[in-house]
C-alpha positions, 0 to 999 in steps of 0.5 A: 472085468479082470482076468482075475474076476473072470476066473472067479465068475466062472468058478462061482458058476462051476461049483455053485451045485455044492451049496444047493446040494447041501441044502437039498440033502439036509432038507430031504433028511429033515435035519432042520427039525432036529436043530430046535435047540443046540445038539451034538452032531452024533445025537442027530446021527443017531436020530436020523440013522446017518453016519456020524462022520458024514452028519457032522461035515454036513452040519459044518457045511450048513453052518458055513452057509449060514443056515445053522449055528455052531457052539462047542460041538453043538448045532442049532438052527439059525433064524433063517432055518427056523422061519423057513426050513422047520416043518410047521413053520408058517413060512415053511419052504421045504416042499418047494426044496423037495420039488428042487430035488426032483428037478435035480434028477431031471436037469442031470440029463441036460446033455442028452436033452439038448441032444434030442430035444425031448424032455427028462422026467425021471424024477416026479413028485407031484405032491411036493410040486404042488405043496411047493407052489403053495410055499411060494405063492403064500409069500406073494398073494397079497401083493399079487391080489393088489396088483391085479385089483379086485374091484368089481370082481364077484367071481373069479377063475384060478386056472391051473391054480395048483394048490389053490393059494390064489384061490383062497386069497380071492375068496378072503376078499369075498370073491366066489372063487373057483379053482380049475386044475387036474384031478390029482392036483385037486386032491392035494389043493383040497388037502391044502385048504383043509390044513390051512383052514381055508375059506370056502372055494369051488373045485372043477377038475378038468384039463385045460387044453381039452375041457371047458372052464365054465362061464360067467366069470369076472376075472380068470387068473392064469399064474405060472401056467403057460411056460408049460405049453407051446405057443398054440396051446396058449393061445387055444386056452386064451380063446377059451378064456374069452368065451368063459368071461363076462363082457368087461371081464379081464384075463391076467397072466402071470409069468416069469420075466423074460424080454423079447429077446429071449435072452435076458435077464438070466433068471428067465433064460434059466427057467426056460432051460428048466421047461426044456427039461421038464415039458414037451414044448414049454418055455418062458414067453415075452410080454409082447408074445402073450400080448399077441395072443390076447389080441388074437383073442379078442382082448382089448385094453392089454396092459403089462405090469412088472412085479418083482420077479414076474410080469403080469400081462391082462386084457379085457373082454369086450361086450360081444356074443361069445363062441362056444368051442 
């Protein structure tokens, strides 16, 4: 890499937050909902109660990013914004952007987090977080279930399944699907199921670290949960899963990809810092680490599958007497 390229690389890193802040602010102000037809910046400002000059500069930046089009003095949503950023769109992503705004507040304390080793949870919007997970999971539910395979699965548990996106997807395939999560999350999930006219699913409220999961499952899906916990907590959850599964049943873990060095690829390392900022003990775990937990929990036939941005690690419960905790 030349010196010029090195400087550009560093410059792209340090000012990358400019574009993200523009996007998050526009989403917070619900600007994209005002741009269904071409409209002047002054009119947007009147509708939203914002400063005219500031609104125009923000709209110009959105146009520069390709999220908005500008013709004369009128602004309208570009195709991407119409699909992903307008409330009510089937592919709406505004909830996850509101969650990102909460993360912005927490990440702003990273200096002190590194000094103290303690999280900085100054911002919290649980509803946006859970609905944001639905924004993301809705885009990949079908491909995830294809990768998992539901042949022979009659009863499944979506453990820590948040908005019930995957629970509903399994139910649409004729599986008796149960969502297990904390009470405040179940409340949001019930709203999501109702608003999306989802299929009938079962709900089980509880804390996976302290409460039982039920029993008789052919499949337990643990998607994007373990990165919030410490290793011993993940192991304890898997041991409880082993007791809740039918003989021959499977547990499938989905997590962000990180290799055994824990230093690559970059998205996984950055998400590990996100867990440093937002949790007491969480980080990203490699497939090797998760495979060891499965072995210690008496799972066999351990399998690793790579998806686009994540990895699946699965194990099969053999025929043995189950120990109740």
